[in-house]
C-alpha positions as CSV (number, residue, x, y, z in Angstrom):
1,M,168.9,71.1,128.4
2,N,168.2,69.0,131.5
3,E,168.0,65.3,131.2
4,P,164.9,64.6,129.0
5,K,161.8,63.1,130.5
6,I,161.2,59.9,128.6
7,C,158.2,57.7,128.2
8,V,158.0,54.4,126.4
9,A,154.6,53.5,125.0
10,G,154.3,49.8,124.7
11,L,156.2,47.3,126.9
12,G,156.7,44.6,124.3
13,G,160.0,43.1,123.5
14,V,161.5,46.3,121.9
15,G,159.8,48.8,124.1
16,G,160.6,46.7,127.2
17,L,164.3,46.5,126.3
18,I,164.6,50.2,125.6
19,A,162.8,51.2,128.8
20,A,164.8,48.8,131.0
21,R,168.1,49.8,129.6
22,L,167.3,53.5,129.8
23,A,166.3,53.1,133.4
24,R,169.4,51.0,134.2
25,S,171.5,53.8,132.8
26,G,169.9,56.3,135.2
27,R,167.6,58.0,132.8
28,Q,164.2,59.4,133.9
29,V,161.9,56.9,132.2
30,S,158.3,55.9,132.5
31,A,156.1,53.5,130.6
32,L,152.6,53.3,129.2
33,A,151.5,49.7,129.6
34,R,148.5,47.5,130.3
35,G,147.4,44.1,131.5
36,A,149.7,41.6,133.0
37,N,152.8,43.6,132.1
38,L,151.6,46.6,133.9
39,A,150.6,44.6,137.0
40,A,154.0,42.9,137.1
41,V,156.0,46.1,136.6
42,R,154.0,47.8,139.4
43,E,154.5,44.9,141.7
44,R,158.0,43.8,141.0
45,G,159.7,46.3,138.7
46,L,160.8,45.7,135.1
47,T,163.3,42.8,134.8
48,L,165.9,42.7,132.0
49,V,167.8,39.6,131.0
50,D,170.7,40.9,128.9
51,G,174.3,40.2,127.9
52,P,176.0,37.5,125.8
53,A,174.7,33.9,126.1
54,E,177.7,32.8,128.2
55,A,177.3,35.6,130.6
56,R,173.6,36.5,131.0
57,Q,172.9,39.2,133.5
58,T,169.5,39.9,135.2
59,T,168.7,43.4,136.4
60,T,165.5,44.7,137.8
61,V,164.7,48.4,137.6
62,S,161.9,50.4,139.1
63,I,160.0,52.6,136.7
64,K,156.7,54.5,136.8
65,A,154.2,52.6,134.8
66,S,150.6,53.4,134.1
67,D,147.7,52.7,131.7
68,D,146.6,56.3,132.1
69,P,148.5,58.9,130.0
70,T,147.2,61.8,132.1
71,E,149.0,60.3,135.1
72,L,152.4,60.5,133.2
73,G,151.9,63.9,131.6
74,H,153.8,65.7,128.9
75,Q,157.1,64.1,127.9
76,D,160.2,65.3,126.2
77,L,160.7,62.0,124.4
78,L,157.8,59.7,123.7
79,I,159.1,56.4,122.3
80,V,156.3,54.6,120.5
81,A,157.1,50.9,120.4
82,V,153.8,49.2,119.8
83,K,152.9,47.0,116.8
84,T,151.5,49.0,113.9
85,T,148.2,47.1,114.4
86,A,147.8,48.9,117.8
87,L,148.8,52.4,116.6
88,E,145.4,53.9,115.8
89,A,144.0,52.8,119.2
90,L,147.1,54.2,120.9
91,A,146.8,57.5,119.1
92,Q,143.3,58.1,120.4
93,S,144.6,58.0,124.0
94,I,148.2,59.5,124.1
95,G,147.3,63.1,123.7
96,P,148.2,63.9,127.3
97,L,151.8,62.6,126.7
98,I,152.4,65.0,123.8
99,G,153.2,68.6,124.4
100,P,154.2,71.2,121.8
101,N,157.9,70.3,122.2
102,T,157.6,66.6,122.6
103,A,159.5,64.4,120.2
104,V,157.6,61.3,119.1
105,V,160.1,58.5,118.4
106,T,158.6,55.8,116.2
107,A,160.4,52.4,116.9
108,M,158.4,49.9,114.8
109,N,158.4,47.9,111.7
110,G,156.9,48.6,108.3
111,V,156.2,51.8,106.4
112,P,155.5,54.5,108.9
113,W,152.6,56.9,108.5
114,W,155.0,59.9,108.0
115,F,157.1,58.1,105.3
116,F,156.2,60.5,102.4
117,S,155.7,63.6,104.5
118,R,159.1,65.1,103.7
119,I,160.5,62.6,101.1
120,G,160.8,65.3,98.5
121,G,159.9,65.1,94.8
122,R,156.6,64.1,93.2
123,W,155.3,61.9,96.1
124,Q,155.9,64.3,99.0
125,G,152.9,64.6,101.2
126,T,151.3,61.3,100.0
127,S,149.3,59.6,102.7
128,L,149.0,55.8,102.5
129,K,145.6,54.2,103.5
130,A,147.4,51.1,104.6
131,C,149.4,53.1,107.2
132,D,146.9,55.8,108.4
133,P,143.5,55.1,106.9
134,N,141.7,57.8,108.9
135,G,144.5,60.3,109.2
136,T,144.5,59.9,113.0
137,L,148.2,59.3,113.3
138,A,149.2,62.4,111.4
139,R,146.9,64.5,113.4
140,V,148.0,63.3,116.8
141,M,151.7,62.8,116.0
142,P,152.5,65.5,113.4
143,V,155.6,65.0,111.3
144,A,157.3,68.2,112.7
145,Q,157.5,66.3,116.1
146,V,158.6,62.9,114.7
147,I,162.0,61.2,115.0
148,G,162.1,57.9,113.1
149,C,163.9,54.9,114.7
150,V,164.8,51.8,112.7
151,V,165.3,48.9,115.0
152,H,167.8,46.2,114.2
153,L,167.6,43.9,117.3
154,S,165.5,41.2,118.8
155,A,164.0,41.0,122.2
156,A,160.9,39.5,123.8
157,M,158.7,39.7,126.8
158,T,159.3,36.1,128.0
159,E,156.9,36.6,130.9
160,P,155.0,39.5,132.4
161,G,157.4,42.2,133.4
162,V,160.5,40.3,132.1
163,V,162.2,41.3,128.9
164,T,164.9,39.1,127.4
165,H,167.4,40.5,124.9
166,R,168.1,38.0,122.1
167,A,170.3,39.6,119.5
168,G,171.5,42.9,118.0
169,D,171.8,46.4,119.5
170,R,171.5,48.7,116.5
171,L,169.1,51.7,116.4
172,I,169.2,54.2,113.6
173,I,167.5,57.5,114.2
174,G,166.7,60.6,112.2
175,A,164.0,63.2,111.6
176,P,161.9,62.8,108.4
177,G,163.5,64.6,105.4
178,G,166.8,64.9,107.3
179,M,165.4,68.0,109.1
180,A,167.1,69.3,112.3
181,H,165.4,68.4,115.5
182,P,166.5,69.8,118.9
183,L,166.0,66.5,120.7
184,L,167.8,64.3,118.2
185,A,171.2,64.7,120.0
186,P,169.7,64.1,123.5
187,L,167.9,61.0,122.2
188,A,171.1,59.6,120.6
189,A,173.1,60.3,123.9
190,A,170.4,58.6,126.0
191,L,170.3,55.5,123.8
192,A,174.1,55.2,123.5
193,D,174.4,55.5,127.3
194,A,171.9,52.7,127.6
195,G,174.1,50.4,125.6
196,F,172.6,50.6,122.1
197,Q,174.7,51.0,119.0
198,T,173.1,54.3,118.0
199,E,173.5,55.9,114.6
200,Q,172.1,59.2,113.3
201,T,171.1,59.5,109.6
202,A,169.8,62.2,107.4
203,Q,168.0,59.5,105.3
204,I,165.7,57.8,107.8
205,E,163.2,57.0,105.0
206,L,165.9,55.0,103.2
207,E,166.8,53.1,106.3
208,A,163.2,52.2,107.0
209,W,162.8,51.1,103.3
210,L,165.9,49.0,103.5
211,K,164.7,47.1,106.5
212,L,161.3,46.7,105.0
213,W,162.9,45.3,101.9
214,G,164.4,42.5,103.9
215,N,161.4,41.5,106.1
216,M,158.5,42.2,103.8
217,T,158.8,38.6,102.4
218,V,160.3,36.6,105.2
219,N,157.7,37.6,107.8
220,P,154.5,36.6,105.9
221,I,156.1,33.5,104.4
222,S,157.0,32.4,107.9
223,V,153.3,32.7,108.9
224,L,152.1,30.8,105.8
225,T,154.6,28.0,106.3
226,G,155.4,27.9,110.0
227,A,159.1,27.8,108.9
228,T,162.1,29.6,110.3
229,G,164.3,31.8,108.2
230,D,166.9,29.2,107.4
231,L,164.3,26.7,106.0
232,I,162.6,29.4,104.0
233,L,165.9,30.4,102.3
234,D,166.9,26.7,101.8
235,D,163.9,26.2,99.5
236,D,164.9,27.2,95.9
237,F,161.3,27.9,94.8
238,V,160.5,30.0,97.9
239,R,163.7,31.9,97.7
240,A,163.1,32.7,94.0
241,Y,159.6,34.0,94.8
242,M,161.1,36.2,97.6
243,S,163.6,37.6,95.1
244,A,160.9,38.4,92.6
245,S,158.9,40.3,95.2
246,M,162.1,42.1,96.3
247,R,162.9,43.1,92.7
248,E,159.4,44.6,92.4
249,A,159.8,46.6,95.6
250,A,163.2,47.8,94.4
251,Q,161.5,49.2,91.3
252,I,159.1,51.1,93.6
253,G,162.1,52.4,95.5
254,E,163.6,53.7,92.3
255,A,160.3,55.5,91.5
256,I,160.1,57.2,94.9
257,G,163.7,58.2,95.0
258,L,165.0,55.5,97.4
259,P,167.2,53.2,95.2
260,I,168.5,50.0,96.9
261,D,172.2,49.3,96.2
262,M,171.9,45.6,96.9
263,T,170.7,42.5,95.1
264,P,168.1,40.1,96.6
265,D,170.8,37.4,96.9
266,Q,173.0,39.8,98.9
267,R,170.1,40.5,101.3
268,H,169.3,36.8,101.6
269,A,172.9,36.3,102.7
270,V,172.3,38.8,105.6
271,T,169.2,36.9,106.6
272,R,171.1,33.5,106.5
273,K,173.5,34.8,109.1
274,L,170.6,34.9,111.6
275,G,170.2,31.1,111.3
276,A,166.9,29.6,112.4
277,L,165.2,33.0,112.7
278,R,161.7,32.8,114.1
279,T,160.0,36.0,112.9
280,S,157.9,38.2,115.2
281,M,155.0,37.8,112.8
282,L,155.1,34.0,113.1
283,S,155.1,34.4,116.9
284,D,152.1,36.8,116.7
285,A,150.2,34.4,114.4
286,Q,150.7,31.4,116.7
287,A,149.7,33.5,119.7
288,G,146.5,34.7,118.0
289,K,147.7,38.3,117.8
290,P,146.9,40.7,114.9
291,L,149.4,40.5,112.0
292,E,151.2,43.6,110.8
293,L,150.4,42.9,107.2
294,D,149.2,46.3,106.2
295,A,152.4,48.2,107.2
296,L,154.8,45.5,105.9
297,V,153.1,44.3,102.7
298,G,149.8,46.2,102.0
299,A,151.6,49.5,102.0
300,V,154.0,48.2,99.3
301,V,151.0,47.0,97.2
302,E,149.5,50.5,97.5
303,M,152.8,52.1,96.6
304,G,153.0,49.9,93.5
305,R,149.6,51.2,92.4
306,M,150.7,54.8,93.1
307,T,153.9,54.6,91.1
308,S,152.4,52.3,88.3
309,V,155.0,49.6,89.1
310,P,153.5,46.1,88.5
311,T,153.7,44.0,91.7
312,P,152.2,40.6,90.8
313,A,154.5,38.7,93.3
314,I,153.9,41.1,96.2
315,D,150.1,41.1,95.4
316,S,150.0,37.3,95.7
317,L,152.0,37.3,98.9
318,F,149.7,39.9,100.4
319,G,146.6,38.0,99.2
320,L,147.7,34.7,100.6
321,A,148.9,36.1,104.0
322,R,145.7,38.3,104.3
323,L,143.5,35.2,103.6
324,Y,145.4,33.2,106.2
325,G,144.9,36.0,108.7
326,R,141.2,36.3,108.0
327,V,140.6,32.6,108.3
328,H,142.6,32.4,111.6
329,G,141.1,35.6,113.0
330,V,144.4,37.5,113.1
331,Y,143.7,40.0,110.3
332,S,140.6,42.2,109.7
């Protein structure tokens, strides 16, 4: 096929990095954006600060950006890179971007709405209220058109129209249930050409679950305490509480057919390598932005009820973080 027509919905850190690198590599890319980011990209282009700390490079690319999906039209690849808290509102507007052959690439944290669609076994077809309470996402972005993308990198919009790459380059992609998808190979090629360490998997659900297992605890605990990852792990009581929550989630994984071949302590060692990690959820909380608690923690609570796995530690974590969010106006 010809070079795919690509649109990135959401010019936050991850979406901005993907859009900027794709455009820098010569791909045909546009962006659905709004507010100050949209104004800056229209006026000055999208600026990428990239490369190792000792050799930072700044590149500005010109891309077509709009807040009107009808102006951008049907896409071959629609990369959805918004926070899960903004998904339902986005779904109500992005119909003009999605044609019958469009691949919807979900590059976001947490349990995705399509997680059980093709998982196989007893739970196949289960819909989680925490992820898609009204069924809107499944209607607008049907699983047959989905390619999952698990993101292992850090980037931020440091000012309107300027995205700064901080760490990591790894993107894992795959269609739910390991199904074949005609745009999987073109997507992998585009991302690899753009400088990402791109891996294809037949078990995208497991990759999403593994990432969730790591950040399900660190993110909300960082919000409750204001602490970075190193300080969280240095506290023996907090680390033990995290491990208890992770053991509960691992039991859920066993029940749904996604066993985790790692101990909590082994996963903590991975997080320790990130040093004074400041989670995106903590940044959102301090900026007064909605917290992604439902997709990261609430969904796991719901899965515990579904599988009859007791989750007292996860329940208390969700309750405390949810209460914090309600009191501070960042969770409804």
